[in-house]
N, C-alpha and C positions, 0 to 999 in steps of 0.2 A: 705483745700489744699491737693491735692493728693500726693502720695509718689514720683512720677517721677518729679512733679513740685517742691516739696521740695528739691530733690537732684540736679535739674538743677539750682534753685536759689542758693543753697549752692556752687556749682561748680563755677558759675559766681562771687559770692562774694569772694570765696577764691582766684581766680586768680586776681581779682582787688586788693585785699589786698596784694597779693604777689608782684604784679607789683609795687605798691606804696612803699612797704618795700624795695624792690631791688633798687628802684630809689633813696632812701635815702642812703641806704648802702646794697650792694649785698650780703646778708648773706643766702638767700634761693637758693639752687641748681635750676639752670634754667630748668632742666629736669622736676622738679615738676610743673613748670608753664605750661608745655606742656600737662600734664595729663589731665586737664579738657576738653581740646578740643578733646581728643580721647575718654575719658569716657562718655562725653556728647552725643557723636554720638550714643553709645550704649543705653543710657537712652532714647534718642529720639525714637530710633527704637522700644523699648519696648512700648512706649506710642503710636506710630503710629499703632502698631499691635492691641493694645486695641481698638482703634478707628475702625480699619478694622473689628473687630469682633462685632461692635454694629449693631445688627439686625434691629434696628429702622431707620437706615440710608439708603438711596438708594443705589443700588449696585454700580453705577458709583462712588460715593463718597467713599464707602468702598475700592474699587479697587485703587482709587487715594492715599488713605492714606497707603494701603499696598505697593504700589510702592515707596512712600517716605520712609517707614521703610526699604525697601531694599537698597534705595539709601544712607541710613546712613552708610552702610557698606564701600563703596569706599570712602565717606567723611572721616570717621574715619581713614581708612588706609592711605589716602592721607595726612591727618595731621600727622599721625605717621611718614610717610616717610619724611616729611619736618622737623619734630622735629629731627630725626636722622641726616638729611643733615646739620641743623644748629648746632647741637651739636658737630659733628666731624669736622666741618670746621675749618682750622687753623686760618682763619681770618673771624670772624662773620659778620664784617662790610661789606665785599664783597662776602659773601656767596651766595647772591641772592636766587633764587627759585630753588629747586631741580628738576631734571628731573622726580623723582618718583611722586612728588606732581603733576606736570604738567600732567603727563600721567593718574594718578588715578583719579584726580579730573575733568580732562576733560571728563572722562566718567560719572562722577556724574553730571556735568553740563548738558551733553547731555540727561541723564536720567530724570533730573528734568524738562527739556523742554518737553520731551515726556510725562511725567506724567501730566503737565499742559494742553498740547494740546489734550490729551485723554479725558479730561472732556468734557461733552457736553456743548456747547456754545449757543445753541438756535438758532432760525431762524435769519439770517442776510441777508440783501439785499447787493448787490454789492457796492452801495454807502456807506452803514453802515460800511462794511469791509474795504473799502478804507479809511474812516475817522478814524477808529480805528487804521489802519496801520500808517497813518500820525501822529496821537497822540502818539503811541508807539514810532515811530521813533524820534519824538520831545524829548521824555524822554531819549531815548538811546543817542541822539546827545549831550544832556546836560551832561549826564554821561561821554561821550567820552571827552568832553572839560576838565572836572575836572580830569579824569584819566590822560590826556596828561599833564595838568599843575602840578599836584602833583606827577606824577610818570613816565610817558612816557618820558618826556624831559630829565630827569636825566639819563635814560638808554642810550639815544642817546649822551649825553654829556660825559658819562663814557667811551664810546668806546669799551666796553667789548662785543663781539658778543654774547657770551652765555647769558649775562644778558639781552641784547637787545632782543634776541629771546624769552627768558622766559617772559619778560615784555609784548612783543606784543602778545604772545599766551594767557597769563592770561587776558590781556585787551580785546582781541577779544572774549574770552569766557564769560568774565563778561558782556560786552555789549549785547552779544546774550541772556544771561539769563535775563538782564534787559529788553530787547525787548520783550522776551516771557512772563515775568510776567506783564509787562505794557499792552501788548495786552490782556492778560487773565483778568486783573482787569477791563479793559474798555470795555470788551464784556460782554453782558448780558447773564446770565445763572441761572437757577432757583434751583440748587441743593446745592451749598456751601453757608454756613452761611457768610453774608457780613463781620462781625467782623473777622471771620477766614481768609477770603480773604485778609483783610487789614494787618493781622498779618503776613500772608505768604508774602505778598509784602514787608513789612518791613524787614523780614529775608532775602529775596533775595537781597534787597538793601544793607543790612549790609555785606553780603557775597561779593557783587560786589565792594562796595566802600572801604572795609577794606584794601585790598592790596595797595591802593594808599597811605596809611598813612605810609608805610614802610620807605620812606626816612626821614620823620619827626622823626619817632621813633628811627631810627638808629642813628640819630644825638644826641639823648638823651642817648641811650646805645645800642651798637651794638648787644647785645644779645636779645634785645626786638623786638619781631615780632607781627605785627597786629593779626595773627591768634591765638595767646594765648587769646586775649580778644574777638575778633569779632565772633569766632566760638561758644563759650559758649553763647554768647548774641544771635546768630542766633538760637541755639538749644532752648533756653528759649522762643523765640518768637514762634517757631514752636510747642512747647509743649502747650503754651497758645492757639494757634490756634486749636490744637487737642481738648482741653477742651471746646472751644466755639462751635466746630462742634459736640461734643458728647452731648452737652446740647440741640441741636435742636431736637424737637419732631415733628413727622408727623402729618398730619391732617390739616384741615382748621382753620384759625383764622379770627375773625370777622373783624379785621382791615386790613387784607392782600388784595392785589389786585390779580386778576386771571393771569394777564400778567405783567411781570416786564419789563419796558422799559430800555434801555440802559441808566444808570444814567449819569448826567452831571458830568464831573471829572475835578478836578482842576489840575491834574498831568501835562498836557502839559503847563499850565500857571505857575505852580510852577518851572518847568524846565526852562522857559523863565526868571523867576525872579532870579533863582540862578545864571544863566549865566550872566544876566545883573549885578548882584552883583559882580561876579568875574571881570567883565569888569571894573566896577568902581575901585575895589581894584587895578587892574594891571595898570589902567591909572593914578591913583592918585600918583603913584610912579614916574611918568614922570614929568619933570619940566615945560612942555609946557602948559600954561594956556589955549591957544586957543584950544588945543586938549582936555583938560578936559572939556571945555564948550561944545564943540560938542558932546562928549560922554554922558555927563550929560543930554543934551537936547534930545538925541536919546533915552536914558533910560526912561526919563520922558514921551516922546511921545509914547514909547512902553507901559508904565504903563497905560497911558490914554486909548489907544486902547483896552488893556486887560480888563480894568474896564468896558469900553463900552460893550465889548463882554460878560462879565460875567453878567452884568446887563440885556442884551438882553436874554441870556440863562435862567437866573432866571425867567424873566417874561414868557418866553415860557414854562418853566417847570411848573409854576403855572397854565397856561392856559391848558397844556396837563393833569395835574392832575385833573383839573376841568372837562375836557371833559371825561377823563376815569371814573370819578365818576358818571357823568350823563349817561354814556353808560352802567354802571353795576348796577345802582341803580334806584329804583322806584321814579318817580318825586313827588308823593304824599306823601308817607310815609317815604322816604329816606332810606328804607330797601334795601337790595340786591334785584335785579330783577331775572327773570327767567334765564338769562344768567349766572350771577354770582352764583346763586344757583347750576346749573348744574356743574359749574366748581368746586365748593366747594365739592359737593357730589362725583364727579369723583376723586378728590384728596384724600378724605377720603377713598374711596373704593380701590384706588391704593396704599395705605400705605402697606409696607411689614408686613408679619406676619399675624396671624388670629385675627385681630383687629375687635371688634364688632362696628357696625355702625347702628344707628336707624334713620328712616325718619318718621316724624309726619306731617300729612296733616290736616290743620285746616280750616273748612268752617263755615262761619257765617250763621246761619239759619235766615230765614225771613228778609234778608238784602234788598231783592227786595221790600218788602213792605215798609221799611224805606225810600227808594229812591222815590217810587211812591206817597207815602203820604205826606212826609215832604221835598222832593226835594233832589237834588244831593249835595248841599252844606252840609246838615246835614249828609247825608251818608258819605260824605268825611271826616267829623270830626270824625264820628264813626270809620271809617277805621284807621285814624291817631291815635286815642286813642288806639285801639286794638294793633296796631303796637307797640306802646310805651310800653304797658304792657307786650307783649310777649318778647320784647327784653330785658326788665328789670328783667324778672324772670328766664332767662337762663344763663348758664355759658359763660364765655368769649370764649371758644373754640367751642361753638355751633354756628350755623349759622341759623338766621330766616330771611326768604324772603317772598316777595309777589309775587305770581304767576300771579295774575291778578284778577280783580273783588274783590270779598270778600274771596278770597282763599289764605291762608298763608301756609308756609311749613317750617319745621325746620330740619336741619341735626344735629343729637345728636351724636357727634363723640365720640368713645370709650365707648359707653353705651350699657350694655347688657339689656335683657328685663326688669329686675327689675329697673335698672337705668332709662331706657326710661320711665317706668311707673311712676317713682318719678317726671321726668320732666314733664309728662302729668298732673300730679296732681298739680304741681306749676302752669302750664298754666291755669288750670280750676280755681284754687284759684285766679289768677290775673284777670280772666274775671268775677268773681262773682259779683263784684260791678257794678251798672249801669253807663252809660256814660252820662254826662251832655253836650248837644250839642245844641246851640242856644235856650237855655231856655227849651229844652225838656229832660226828664230823660228817657234814652233808656236802657232797660235790654239787656244783651248780652246772647245769647244762641248760642253755637258752637258745632260742632261735630269734633272729633279728631280721626283720623285713624293712627295707628303706624304699621309700618313694620320693623321687626328686621332682620338685615343683617350682613355681615362680609366682610372683605377685599376680593376683587376679585368678589363679586356679580355684577350683571348687574344692573346699575342705574335705567334704564327704568322699569325693573321688581320690584324693590323696591318701586318706585313711584306708579306703578300700584297697587300693594299690599296695600300701604297706602291708595289709593283712594278707593279701595274695602271696607277696614276696616272703613274708614270714612263714607261711605254711609250706612254701617251696624250700626254705632253709631247713625245715625239720628233717627233709630227706638226706641232709648232709650230716656226717659224723661230727659229734662234739658240738660245742657252741660255734655257731656259724652265723654269718650275715649275708644277705643277698640284696642287690637292688632290683626293683621291680622292672620287669620286661613284659612286653605285650604277649609274648609266647607262654607266659605263665597262666594267663587268664583261663585258657581252656582246661587247665588241670587244677584250678583253684578250689579251695574248700567250698566256696560259694556254689560253684557248679556241681560239686559232689553232693552238697546238702540238697540241692534242688532235685537231684536224682534220687536221694535217699527218701525224700518225701513221696516222690512218685513211685518208688519201688518197694515201699514198706520196710525200709531198713530201721525205721524207728520203732521203739516199743515203750511201754509204760511200766514203772514200778510204783509201788504205793507205800508210803511211810505212815504208819499209824499215828493218829492223834488221840491220846488217852486223857481220861479224867484224872486230876491230881488228888484222888481219894485213896483210900487204903487199898482197894482192890485194882486201881489203875485200869478200870474198864475201858475198852476201846470205843470211842465215840465216832470216829470216822477215819479218813485218810487224806493225805495230799498226793495228787498225782504227779509224778516226776518223769520227764522224758529222758530216754537214752537212745544213743545211736550205736547200732551194730555195724560198725564201719567194716568194710570188707578187708582192709589192710591193717588198720590200727586197732581193731577189736572194738570193745565197748567203750564209747566216749561219754563222759558226763556233760551236762549242759554247759559248763564253763568253757568247754572246748569248741562249741559251736553256736551258742546263743548270741555272743558278741558279733560273730560273723553274720548271723541271721539279722540282727538289728541293723548293721551297717549296710547290708545288701538289699533290705527290703523284704527278705524271705521270712521275716518274723510273722507276717501276716498268714501265709499259707501254712507255716509251721504251727502257729496258734490254732488255726482251724482244724488241722489234723489232730492236735491234742484235745481239743474240745470234742471232737467226734469219737475218738478213741475212748475218751474218758466216760462219756455219757453212754456209749455202747457197753462198756464194762459195768457202769452203775446199774443199768437196766438188768443186767444178769445177776446182780447181787440181791439179797433179801431186801424187802421194802423197808424203808426207814434208814438205810445206810447213808451216811453223810460223806461228801466228797468235796475237797477243796481243789480248785484248778487254777493254775497261774495263767494270767493274761498280761499283755504288754501295754504300755502307754500308746503304742502305735495301733493297737487294735481299737482303742477307744476313739481314734481319729477317723475310723471307717464308719461312714453313716449308716451301713446296713448291719453293723455288728449285733445290735440287740435283736434284730429280725432274724439273723442267722442262728442266735442262741435259741430263740423261741422255736424256729423250724426244727432244730435237733431235739429240743425237749418234747415237741409233738411226735417226732419220728420214733423216738425210743420210749415214750410213754413214761418218763420220770417225773417226779414232783419238784417244781421249781425250788422249794424250800430245802431240798436235799443238797442243793448246789451252792458253794460259796466260791465266788471268783475273786482271786488275790491279785491286788495291784501292788507292784513293788514300790515302796515309798522312795527309794533312791532314784527311780526314773520318774521325773516330774510329769504330772498330769496337767495338761494345758487346759485353761478354762474355755468356755465356749462350747463347741461341739462335743468335746469329751465329757462335759458335765451333763450335757443333754442325753448322751448314750447311757451315762450312769443312772440318770433318772428313769430312762426306759427300762433298764434292767431291773431296778427296784420295783417298778410297776408290774413286771412279770413275776415277781415274787422271789427272785434270785437274791442271795445274800451277797454282801461285799466286805472284803477284808483288806487291811492295809498290811502288806508283808514287809519284813526287814525294818520294822519300825524303829526310829532312832538314828538311822545311818544317812538319811537324806537331809536336804537343805531347808524343808519347809513343813515339818509334820503338823504343827498347829494349824496352818492354813488349810492343809488338806483335811484335817478333822473337822474344820469349820465349814469347808465348801463341799466335801464329798459325803454323800449319804451312806455312812459305814455302819456295819453290824459287828465287826471284829477287828481287833489289832493283834499283830504277832510280833512279840518282842524278839529283836535280832539276837542272834547267838552271841555276839560281842558282849552284850550286857548280861546275858544268861550265864555265860561262863567267867564273868569278871570276878575278881577277888572280892569277898564281902566287905572287906575293910576300905576298898577303893571305889567301887562303882555300884554297890548294891543300892545305893540312893536312886540311881537311875531306873533300876528295875522296880523299885518301890514307887517311884513317881509315876511310871507309866501305868502300874496297877491301880493307883489312886485315880489317875486321869481316866482310865477306862471305866472305873466304877462310877465316877462323876458323870460320864457321857453315856452310861448304860451300855457299854460295849463288852462283848465277850473277849477276855484276855487270854491268849495262847503264847506260851514261851517256846522258842525254837532252840535246838542244839543242846538239849539237856543230856549230858553224858555221865553223870554220877548221881547216886542216891542223895548225896548232900545237897546237890543243886535242886533236885526235885523237891526235896523237903523245905528247903529255904523259899523257893518260889511259891509253894503252897501256903506257907505262913504269910507271905507278902499279899496273897489274895488272887493268885492265878488259878483259874478254873481247870485249865487244860495245858498240855505240853506235848512236844514231840522231840525225838532225838535218839541217838544210839543207846542210851540207857534203857529205853523201852524196846526199840526194835529198828533194825536198818530198813531201807526201802526193800520191799518184798514183791515178788510176783503176785498177780491177782489171786491165784488159788491159795497161796500161803497166808495172804492177808485175810481172806474170807474165813479161813480156819480160826482166826483170832476174834472174830465177831462174837458177841454174847450169844448164848443159846437162844434167848427169846427173839433176837433179830434173825437168826438162821431158821427158826421154826416156821 
């Protein structure tokens, strides 16, 4: 327990003991019972300035506590003024509230409201702000009822204009303070500790409700004022809030969400409950049984409606939490996905001070061979096992995520190069034992690249450096880890990929897309890029597309694929259809639609033959991207949403993007019929309702093809029909009428 907290607890205990003793026999001078309310303000000010100097806290939070420390001055002065007014009054029972306290503490209340409203509240829509104001108004109205019942009506009945003015002034200030703190507590913001917020709210409620107890306490003893007790209690709550806030540490936490929604609050319902309780108490003093019956029925009806609302809100809250989890976590491994990883990395790098942050990129070697030889189910089991091992060997404050395919990444927060190296060794040790999957014993070989950074570094630069180090680690035998070094840049995969685009090391394969009818006639193909690496042989897209996205080479790579695809399409029989993948980065290029039109004109193909596939897991940004999509549709080019069901916002994409086709991701195509067939069925019904062409990817068995046909899918692709083929082999599969 800190020194300021011990002093605050001692002051509150002393004043409570003094009030109890004087209630029995007034032997303690009343002036001594006013001292804790003045001294406590000074203790709180010292504690607030300690929090304001905590460099690990965000600047806005430190400024808030500095302002609260300054506000302690008028609070202490106002209490001293009231103590003087009460002690010199000839009749303490009718002394009321001194003008000094009203003037000084009015300034304090205004400053408290200013400090609360200066804190960042986060993004709020107009509807959200309106609901917050209604909820805060409900709380304020409930407090107004209690202030009137226990304080205000006595002022009116007394007939003293001075006391009436003082009571009204303090009541208005108290209600404004309650409204401000209720609005603050009900509004989402990501800086203040939730426990500190609740203690601040309790402190403001104590300060607002305390004066209402004056008529009750004066009947006990005219020298007894609520300020003697409620102010030390208020200061203690504020000091506890300070301690909670100072205990907060920056950086990502594995269980935290990237965006905090506005929490469901019981405050408005609590306000309704306490007013209903007061209504019952007041009504029960009346002799009218009929009136009691009506009031009790009204209160019970209100309780039922409130319970119904709370139940609905709780159900909605669970649904929102589930949707939030699905949007930020990988469906297969349940690790954070790319979106949440970038958020955690950004938060770690935005932490104040020169805080070390390391990024480790892990790539499983030879994973493609496992998929090709043993099937995707075994490959999925391998990925799940690796995910569990990586998550189990790291600290709670670290974040392990799956970027996609066989690539994992770890944010090692607060780790210098030595600590990052220790973390890498723990990861290597966790991957040493083979994985047992479907009766197969699979050894794990991984390459780990580590980038060492600090607060303020560029996240994309750190990730690119980790990627370069990871590919350098692939040259070492077994599972190995390397820290990034500037000498690695010249031999990085990014540089090799740039040479590959220039030197024509890339080539295309074409996977047939067939109709799900009895003949499985070929409708067209999807163009798939491969890299004929001079050292590593043929590389699949998973080996270099992530590198291209992080280095910006995805744009020239995409232009190469477009040109090569349309050149081949022009050589095939008229009417052949071709799907070509594009990236979200392509759509941010203002000349992309113009480049597509130029290639169509150059090779003389029909725009309707071309379908451009957008990967649903890579978010399409509104604005310029939507403009480019509209321009592509104007050209007559079709648009498809690839990997449907794996991203975070499929419905919004279907609403905003002018699509012609959806392609169900292989995860749902290959799912057990008893478990996830409803997802495939739902996508089929959705496509039918939106008049979209539905294609299923990753079909590997006749049973899967038949089930998808029954669900309403018109077309499919996968190893059951054909593997990706060279251009000549695909052309041989085209229908005779297309080749004629």
